[in-house]
C-alpha positions as CSV (number, residue, x, y, z in Angstrom):
1,M,-65.6,-25.8,61.9
2,D,-68.3,-26.6,59.3
3,E,-68.8,-23.0,58.6
4,R,-65.1,-22.5,57.8
5,M,-65.1,-25.5,55.6
6,K,-68.1,-24.0,53.6
7,Q,-66.3,-20.7,53.3
8,M,-63.2,-22.4,52.1
9,Q,-65.1,-24.5,49.8
10,G,-66.7,-21.2,48.4
11,Y,-63.3,-19.7,47.8
12,L,-62.2,-22.9,46.0
13,D,-65.4,-22.7,43.8
14,I,-64.7,-19.0,43.0
15,A,-61.1,-19.7,42.3
16,A,-62.0,-22.7,40.1
17,T,-64.5,-20.5,38.2
18,Y,-61.9,-17.8,37.6
19,A,-59.2,-20.4,36.7
20,A,-61.6,-22.0,34.2
21,S,-62.6,-18.7,32.7
22,I,-58.9,-17.5,32.5
23,G,-57.7,-20.9,31.2
24,T,-60.6,-20.8,28.6
25,R,-59.4,-17.2,27.4
26,I,-55.8,-18.4,27.4
27,L,-56.7,-21.3,25.4
28,G,-58.8,-19.2,22.9
29,A,-56.0,-16.6,22.7
30,I,-53.4,-19.4,21.8
31,V,-55.8,-20.9,19.3
32,L,-56.6,-17.3,17.9
33,W,-52.9,-16.5,17.6
34,I,-52.1,-19.8,15.8
35,I,-54.9,-19.6,13.4
36,G,-54.2,-15.8,12.8
37,R,-50.4,-16.5,12.1
38,L,-51.4,-19.2,9.6
39,I,-53.9,-16.8,7.8
40,I,-51.3,-14.0,7.7
41,R,-48.6,-16.2,6.2
42,T,-51.0,-17.5,3.6
43,V,-52.1,-14.0,2.7
44,L,-48.5,-12.8,2.6
45,G,-47.6,-15.7,0.4
46,M,-50.3,-15.0,-2.1
47,I,-49.3,-11.3,-2.2
48,E,-45.7,-12.2,-2.9
49,R,-46.7,-14.4,-5.8
50,S,-49.1,-12.0,-7.3
51,R,-48.2,-10.5,-10.7
52,G,-48.2,-6.9,-9.4
53,M,-45.6,-7.7,-6.6
54,Q,-43.4,-9.5,-9.4
55,K,-43.3,-6.2,-11.3
56,L,-42.0,-4.2,-8.5
57,E,-38.5,-3.6,-7.5
58,P,-37.3,-6.4,-5.2
59,T,-36.5,-3.9,-2.5
60,V,-39.8,-2.3,-2.7
61,A,-41.6,-5.7,-2.8
62,R,-39.7,-6.7,0.3
63,Y,-40.7,-3.4,2.0
64,V,-44.4,-3.8,1.2
65,V,-44.5,-7.4,2.5
66,S,-42.8,-6.4,5.7
67,A,-45.0,-3.6,6.2
68,L,-48.2,-5.6,5.6
69,S,-46.8,-8.4,8.0
70,A,-46.2,-5.9,10.6
71,L,-49.8,-4.4,10.2
72,F,-51.5,-7.8,10.3
73,T,-49.5,-8.9,13.2
74,L,-50.5,-5.7,15.0
75,L,-54.2,-6.3,14.3
76,L,-53.8,-10.0,15.5
77,V,-52.2,-8.8,18.8
78,V,-55.2,-6.4,19.3
79,S,-57.6,-9.2,18.7
80,V,-55.7,-11.5,21.2
81,L,-55.8,-8.8,23.8
82,S,-59.7,-8.3,23.2
83,V,-60.1,-11.9,24.2
84,F,-58.7,-11.0,27.7
85,G,-61.1,-8.2,27.9
86,V,-58.6,-5.4,27.2
87,E,-60.2,-2.2,25.8
88,T,-59.1,-2.1,22.3
89,A,-59.9,1.6,22.0
90,T,-57.5,2.5,24.8
91,F,-54.8,0.2,23.3
92,A,-55.2,1.8,19.9
93,G,-54.9,5.2,21.4
94,L,-51.8,4.2,23.2
95,L,-50.4,2.8,19.9
96,A,-51.2,6.0,18.2
97,G,-49.4,8.1,20.9
98,V,-46.3,5.9,20.8
99,G,-46.4,6.1,16.8
100,I,-46.5,9.8,17.0
101,A,-43.6,10.0,19.4
102,V,-41.5,7.6,17.3
103,G,-42.3,9.4,14.2
104,M,-41.1,12.8,15.6
105,A,-37.9,11.2,16.9
106,W,-37.3,9.4,13.7
107,S,-38.5,12.2,11.4
108,G,-35.2,12.4,9.4
109,L,-35.0,8.6,9.1
110,L,-38.6,8.3,8.0
111,S,-38.2,11.0,5.4
112,N,-35.3,9.0,3.9
113,L,-37.4,5.9,4.0
114,A,-40.3,7.7,2.2
115,A,-37.9,9.2,-0.4
116,G,-36.3,5.6,-1.0
117,V,-39.8,4.1,-1.7
118,F,-40.5,6.9,-4.1
119,M,-37.3,6.6,-5.9
120,M,-37.9,2.8,-6.3
121,V,-41.3,3.4,-7.7
122,L,-40.6,6.4,-9.9
123,R,-37.0,5.2,-10.8
124,P,-35.3,8.5,-11.7
125,F,-32.2,6.4,-12.0
126,K,-31.2,2.7,-11.4
127,V,-28.2,0.7,-10.4
128,G,-25.4,1.2,-13.0
129,D,-26.4,4.8,-14.0
130,F,-23.8,7.5,-13.9
131,V,-25.7,10.5,-12.1
132,T,-25.2,13.6,-9.9
133,V,-27.5,13.3,-7.0
134,G,-27.3,15.3,-3.7
135,G,-24.0,17.0,-5.0
136,V,-22.3,13.6,-5.4
137,T,-21.3,12.5,-9.0
138,G,-20.6,8.8,-9.7
139,T,-22.1,5.3,-10.7
140,V,-25.1,4.0,-8.6
141,Q,-24.1,0.8,-6.8
142,A,-27.2,0.3,-4.7
143,I,-30.6,2.1,-3.9
144,G,-31.6,1.2,-0.3
145,L,-34.6,2.2,1.7
146,F,-32.7,4.9,3.5
147,V,-29.5,5.6,1.6
148,T,-28.2,5.4,-2.0
149,A,-24.6,4.1,-2.5
150,I,-22.5,5.8,-5.2
151,D,-19.0,5.1,-6.4
152,T,-17.3,8.4,-7.3
153,P,-14.8,8.6,-10.4
154,D,-11.9,8.2,-7.9
155,N,-13.5,5.0,-6.5
156,V,-14.8,6.3,-3.2
157,R,-18.0,4.6,-2.1
158,T,-20.4,7.5,-0.9
159,F,-23.8,7.2,0.7
160,V,-26.3,9.8,0.1
161,G,-29.5,10.0,2.2
162,N,-32.4,9.4,0.0
163,S,-34.3,12.5,1.2
164,K,-31.4,14.6,0.0
165,A,-31.0,12.7,-3.3
166,F,-34.7,12.8,-4.1
167,G,-35.2,16.4,-2.9
168,D,-32.3,17.8,-4.8
169,T,-31.6,18.1,-8.4
170,I,-30.9,14.7,-10.2
171,Q,-28.7,14.5,-13.3
172,N,-28.8,11.1,-15.0
173,F,-26.1,10.9,-17.7
174,S,-26.9,7.4,-18.7
175,T,-30.5,8.0,-19.8
176,N,-29.7,9.5,-23.1
177,A,-27.8,7.6,-25.8
178,F,-24.9,10.0,-25.8
179,R,-23.5,13.2,-24.2
180,R,-21.3,16.0,-25.4
181,V,-17.7,16.4,-24.6
182,D,-16.4,20.1,-24.5
183,C,-12.7,21.3,-24.8
184,V,-11.3,24.7,-26.0
185,A,-8.3,25.6,-28.1
186,Q,-6.6,29.0,-28.0
187,L,-5.3,30.3,-31.2
188,A,-3.1,33.3,-31.8
189,H,-4.2,36.5,-33.7
190,G,-2.4,35.6,-36.8
191,A,-3.3,32.0,-36.9
192,D,-5.2,30.4,-39.7
193,H,-8.5,29.5,-37.9
194,R,-10.0,27.8,-41.0
195,A,-7.1,25.2,-41.3
196,A,-7.3,24.6,-37.6
197,I,-11.1,24.0,-37.8
198,Q,-10.8,21.7,-40.7
199,L,-8.0,19.7,-39.1
200,L,-9.5,19.3,-35.7
201,T,-12.9,18.3,-37.3
202,E,-11.3,15.6,-39.4
203,R,-9.2,14.3,-36.5
204,L,-12.2,14.2,-34.2
205,A,-14.4,12.1,-36.5
206,A,-11.5,9.4,-36.6
207,L,-11.4,9.1,-32.8
208,P,-12.7,5.8,-31.2
209,H,-15.8,6.0,-29.4
210,V,-16.8,9.3,-30.9
211,A,-20.5,9.1,-32.3
212,K,-20.8,9.6,-35.9
213,E,-24.2,11.4,-35.2
214,P,-24.4,14.2,-34.0
215,K,-21.1,15.2,-35.9
216,P,-18.2,16.7,-34.1
217,Q,-18.2,20.5,-34.0
218,V,-15.4,22.9,-34.1
219,E,-16.3,26.7,-34.1
220,I,-15.0,30.0,-32.8
221,L,-16.3,30.5,-29.3
222,E,-15.0,33.9,-28.2
223,F,-12.1,36.3,-28.6
224,T,-9.4,37.0,-25.9
225,L,-6.4,39.2,-25.8
226,A,-4.3,36.2,-27.1
227,G,-6.7,35.6,-30.1
228,P,-9.7,33.6,-31.1
229,V,-10.8,30.6,-28.9
230,L,-12.2,27.5,-30.5
231,T,-14.8,25.3,-28.9
232,V,-14.0,21.6,-29.7
233,R,-17.0,19.5,-29.1
234,A,-17.6,15.8,-29.9
235,F,-20.4,13.4,-28.7
236,C,-19.9,9.9,-27.1
237,H,-21.5,7.4,-24.7
238,T,-21.2,8.2,-21.1
239,D,-19.1,5.2,-20.4
240,H,-16.3,6.7,-22.8
241,Y,-16.6,10.4,-21.7
242,W,-13.2,10.7,-20.1
243,T,-11.3,8.5,-22.6
244,V,-12.7,10.9,-25.4
245,Y,-12.1,14.0,-23.3
246,F,-8.3,13.1,-22.8
247,A,-8.0,12.1,-26.4
248,M,-9.5,15.5,-27.6
249,N,-7.0,17.4,-25.5
250,K,-4.1,15.4,-27.0
251,I,-5.3,16.0,-30.5
252,I,-5.6,19.8,-29.9
253,R,-2.0,19.8,-28.6
254,E,-0.5,17.6,-31.4
255,E,-2.4,18.4,-34.4
256,L,-2.2,22.3,-34.1
257,G,1.5,21.9,-33.6
258,T,1.7,20.3,-37.0
259,L,0.2,23.5,-38.6
260,Q,3.1,25.5,-37.1
261,L,0.8,28.1,-36.0
262,P,2.1,31.2,-34.1
263,I,2.2,30.8,-30.2
264,P,-0.9,32.6,-28.7
265,S,0.3,35.5,-26.5
266,Q,-1.6,38.5,-25.0
267,H,-1.3,41.8,-26.7
268,F,-1.7,45.1,-24.9
269,L,-1.7,48.5,-26.4
270,L,0.2,50.9,-24.0
271,Q,-1.0,54.6,-24.3
272,Q,2.1,56.8,-24.7
273,Q,2.6,59.6,-22.3
274,Q,2.1,63.1,-23.5
275,P,5.3,65.2,-23.2
276,Q,5.0,67.8,-20.5
277,Q,4.3,71.3,-21.6
278,P,6.9,73.8,-20.3
279,S,5.7,76.0,-17.4
280,L,5.0,79.7,-18.0
281,A,6.7,80.3,-14.5
282,A,10.0,78.9,-16.0
């Protein structure tokens, strides 16, 4: 009986030793977690208030802070696991394998993310710019980490993946102070092109929203079967492009009509058929 009591007491002593050891590790892990989280919050707060972060795009700043928070938390988890005797090298290898698998599965999503970060840093365009990106033309409404939101001229909200937007040709119509508006005017062969050029040039200069410099241009562009074709060009701000475009077409129609120019029509020269020679057999 005494022997059994001694064995039982030994088991209890061993259990108490393990319990004390595990309890100490759990307590140490809890303390380490609390202190680590406080340190992480302090460091992230200092980073958010730094001058460098204040200069960044708000979306980029939030992304950087979130990425650093995830990295610091991961390091803290590894440190907590090391308190329990977990091999950190094995854990790091497991995380690396998981990261590779996730990266391959989300390759398209991650490429959009990377392109979004580059666009926010390099800023080829900004919210409010009128652009053509990824084959879509419109006004930029938002630049996210994964997609760019664009409102097309017919007021359709269109989302373009950042990898497509950044990897394709980008046209930013809002960067320069003005852009050119092109129209054409068909004249007849007998029309006085000098009078037409002078009249259109004067009327274009008087249009609202047309820039004074560069000056409007009206010149002969080419010749067709109907007669000479005038190129009618004016310059304006991007916001007034379509207003000026429609006004120019209206001027071409109305002002050329006041000159009473001949109506353009195509002219063909038909080759006359040669009379048939009488046959010798006849």
